[in-house]
Every structure is written in structure tokens, then in C-alpha cells.
C-alpha positions in Angstrom: -37.0 -3.5 52.9 -37.1 -5.1 49.5 -34.0 -4.6 47.4 -34.4 -3.8 43.8 -32.5 -6.4 41.8 -29.5 -5.0 40.0 -29.2 -5.4 36.3 -26.3 -7.9 35.8 -25.3 -6.3 32.5 -24.5 -3.0 34.3 -21.8 -4.8 36.3 -20.1 -6.1 33.2 -17.1 -4.3 32.0 -15.8 -4.5 28.5 -12.1 -3.3 28.3 -11.7 -0.3 26.0 -14.4 -1.2 23.5 -14.2 2.0 21.4 -10.5 2.0 20.6 -10.6 -1.8 19.9 -13.6 -1.4 17.6 -11.9 1.6 15.7 -8.6 -0.3 15.3 -10.3 -3.5 14.2 -12.6 -1.6 11.7 -9.6 0.2 10.1 -7.6 -3.1 10.1 -10.4 -4.9 8.2 -10.9 -2.0 5.8 -7.3 -1.8 4.9 -7.2 -5.5 4.1 -10.3 -5.3 1.9 -9.0 -2.2 0.1 -5.6 -3.9 -0.5 -7.3 -6.9 -2.1 -9.2 -4.7 -4.5 -6.2 -2.5 -5.3 -4.1 -5.6 -6.0 -5.9 -6.0 -9.3 -3.6 -3.3 -10.7 0.0 -4.2 -11.3 2.3 -1.2 -11.1 5.5 -1.3 -13.3 8.3 1.3 -13.0 11.1 0.7 -15.4 12.1 -2.9 -16.1 12.7 -4.2 -12.6 10.2 -2.6 -10.2 6.9 -4.5 -10.2 4.3 -4.5 -7.4 0.5 -4.5 -7.0 -1.2 -1.3 -5.9 -2.3 -2.9 -2.7 1.3 -2.9 -1.5 0.9 0.8 -0.6 -1.9 0.1 1.9 -1.1 -3.4 3.1 1.8 -2.5 5.5 -0.5 -0.2 7.5 -2.8 -3.1 8.1 0.2 -5.0 9.5 1.0 -2.0 11.7 -2.5 -2.1 13.1 -2.1 -5.8 13.6 0.9 -5.0 15.8 -1.1 -2.5 17.8 -3.9 -5.1 18.3 -1.3 -7.6 19.6 0.6 -5.1 21.7 -2.5 -3.8 23.5 -5.0 -6.6 23.5 -2.8 -9.7 23.1 -2.6 -12.6 20.7 -6.0 -14.1 21.4 -7.8 -10.8 20.5 -5.6 -10.3 17.5 -6.4 -13.8 16.3 -10.2 -13.1 16.6 -9.9 -9.9 14.5 -7.8 -11.8 11.9 -10.5 -14.5 11.6 -13.1 -11.7 11.4 -11.2 -10.1 8.5 -11.0 -13.5 6.8 -14.8 -13.8 7.0 -15.2 -10.2 5.6 -12.9 -11.1 2.7 -15.1 -14.1 1.8 -18.2 -12.0 2.1 -16.6 -9.4 -0.2 -16.1 -12.1 -2.8 -19.6 -13.5 -2.6 -21.3 -10.1 -2.8 -19.2 -8.8 -5.7 -19.4 -12.2 -7.5 -23.2 -12.0 -7.4 -23.0 -8.5 -8.9 -21.0 -9.9 -11.9 -24.0 -12.1 -13.0 -26.7 -9.5 -12.5 -28.3 -8.2 -15.8 -27.5 -4.7 -17.0 -29.2 -2.3 -19.4 -27.6 -1.8 -22.8 -26.5 1.8 -22.1 -24.4 0.6 -19.1 -22.4 -2.1 -20.9 -19.1 -0.2 -20.6 -19.4 0.2 -16.8 -20.6 -3.3 -16.4 -17.6 -4.6 -18.4 -15.2 -2.7 -16.2 -16.9 -4.0 -13.1 -16.8 -7.6 -14.4 -13.1 -7.3 -15.3 -12.2 -6.1 -11.8 -14.4 -8.4 -9.7 -14.1 -11.5 -11.8 -10.4 -11.5 -10.8 -11.0 -10.5 -7.2 -11.9 -14.1 -6.0 -8.4 -15.3 -7.1 -6.8 -12.4 -5.3 -8.8 -13.1 -2.2 -7.9 -16.8 -2.3 -4.2 -15.8 -2.4 -4.8 -13.2 0.2 -6.5 -15.7 2.5 -3.5 -18.1 2.2 -1.0 -15.4 2.8 -3.1 -13.6 5.3 -3.4 -16.6 7.6 0.3 -17.6 7.3 1.6 -14.0 7.5 -0.6 -12.3 10.0 -0.8 -15.2 12.5 3.0 -15.6 12.4 3.4 -11.9 12.8 1.1 -11.7 15.8 2.8 -14.8 17.4 6.3 -13.4 16.9 5.2 -10.1 18.2 4.2 -11.7 21.5 7.4 -13.8 21.7 9.7 -10.9 21.0 7.9 -8.8 23.6 8.7 -11.5 26.2 12.3 -11.8 25.0 12.9 -8.0 25.2 10.8 -7.7 28.4 8.5 -5.2 26.8 11.2 -2.9 25.6 12.0 -1.7 22.1 8.7 -1.7 20.3 10.4 -1.1 17.0 12.3 -4.4 17.3 9.0 -6.2 17.8 7.1 -4.5 14.9 9.9 -4.8 12.4 11.2 -8.2 13.6 7.8 -9.9 13.5 7.0 -8.2 10.1 10.1 -9.7 8.4 8.7 -13.2 8.9 5.1 -12.0 8.5 5.6 -10.3 5.2 7.6 -13.2 3.8 5.0 -15.8 4.7 2.3 -13.5 3.3 3.9 -12.3 0.1 5.1 -15.6 -1.4 1.8 -17.5 -1.3 -0.2 -14.5 -2.2 1.8 -13.7 -5.4 2.0 -17.3 -6.4 -1.7 -18.0 -6.1 -2.9 -14.6 -7.4 -0.7 -14.2 -10.4 0.7 -17.6 -11.5 -0.3 -18.3 -15.1 -1.3 -14.7 -15.6 2.0 -12.9 -15.1 5.3 -14.2 -16.6 7.4 -16.1 -14.0 10.3 -13.6 -14.2 7.8 -10.9 -13.3 6.4 -13.0 -10.4 9.9 -13.2 -8.9 10.2 -9.5 -9.3 6.8 -9.0 -7.6 7.8 -11.2 -4.7 11.1 -9.5 -4.2 10.0 -5.9 -4.6 6.8 -6.3 -2.6 8.6 -7.9 0.3 11.2 -5.1 0.4 8.6 -2.4 -0.2 6.3 -3.6 2.6 9.1 -3.7 5.1 10.4 -0.3 4.0 6.9 1.3 4.3 6.3 -0.3 7.7 9.7 0.7 9.0 9.6 4.3 7.7 6.0 5.1 8.2 4.1 2.2 9.9 6.3 1.9 13.0 6.4 5.7 13.9 2.6 5.7 13.4 2.3 2.7 15.7 4.3 4.7 18.3 1.9 7.6 17.9 -1.3 5.4 18.2 0.1 3.5 21.3 1.2 6.8 22.9 -2.3 8.3 22.3 -3.9 5.2 23.9 -1.7 5.3 26.9 -2.5 9.0 27.4 -6.1 7.9 27.9 -5.1 5.0 30.2 -5.3 2.2 27.7 -2.3 0.0 28.4 -1.3 -3.5 27.4 -3.5 -6.3 28.5 -1.3 -9.1 27.0 
């Protein structure tokens, strides 16, 4: 009897594609949103200065921790490089929009668009430098701390790795994005407050959310592959 040849693709298994795609998509989105929001500097009183992207950025780090915790450093690194590519694509597309002609009645909107997206390339350049230094060191430390603690104490891994990650991200980002535009005293304030704010947001909101996401995944049988 002739056997019907099996389709090899049916025998291939892709580990948990839907959760990985969802986490990766939200991770990339949060980084892109943070870069655009960073155009606005928020000032409260004389000492508190931060860019608006500080509010969303820690949640991207939290998802980076989830990626590393479940799928390992190699997968997290691939998603990080994908995000880098999306950042560059964002700059290219919005930069093209700056030079496109507009009708006279749309000058005000075009001017606002140009003011935002003319500055975005510099923000993205700073973001790329900080992103690579911060996120890769965060993912690397996440794996190392997991080995040192033998898989216990998730909060130690998320917060411990983020201390180094946020430092290596914040300093190059602020220096590249705002040097020459913002007074140096305000740059120091930006670095100090953003570093503290990112850690606080991740510790108070990001880490509990990471526990919820990881708990939800484990309920559906999605466990660490690292």
C-alpha cells in the first residue's frame, strides 16, 4: 500500500507562538511610544524634570524581563534587535513625512508635525544607544541572577537587573537626546530623576504586573524555556 507523504511542516512545533508574539508586539510598541513621548519635557517645580516617555518606558523593561524569564536571553536579544529595526523604520518614515508638501490651509498642523518629528531622529539615536546598552545588560543580568538565586525571588531578578539596565540606558539617552538643547543643570536633573522614577515605577507597578503575566502564562502551561 502506498503511503501518503506527510507534510513536514505539520510536524514542526513552535513553542508558544501567540504569547510570544503578543509580548513582543507590546514590547516594541511601548518603546516606539516612549520615543515619541520623550519629545515633551515635564517640569514639576524647580527640581523634578523628566521626559514624558519615562511613564511608559519601565513597562517595556518589565516585558523585557518577561521575555527573558520565559524564552531566555537569545529570544530576548532577537526581540531587542527587532525593536531597534522598528525604531530606525519609524525615523525613516516620519522623516519622509517632514519633507512632503502640504496645502496652505494645513500649515499649522504641518508645522506641529515637523516640530515633533524633526526632533525624533535625535531622540531615537539616543534611544538606540541607551537601548542596546540598557536592555542587553538588563537581559544578561536577569539570566545571571536567575542562576545565582536558582530560579527563586523573581522580584530580585527584575529589580536587580533593572538597576544596571536603567542606568546604562538613561545616561547615554539623555546626553545624546538633550545635550546642547537643555541646560546642563537640567540634564543632570533629567538623568537623576528619570533613573529614580523608572526604578520606582517598575518596582511598584512593573514587577507586580510581571508576576501577574507570568502567573497567567503558567496557568496555561507556559513555563520557562531558558
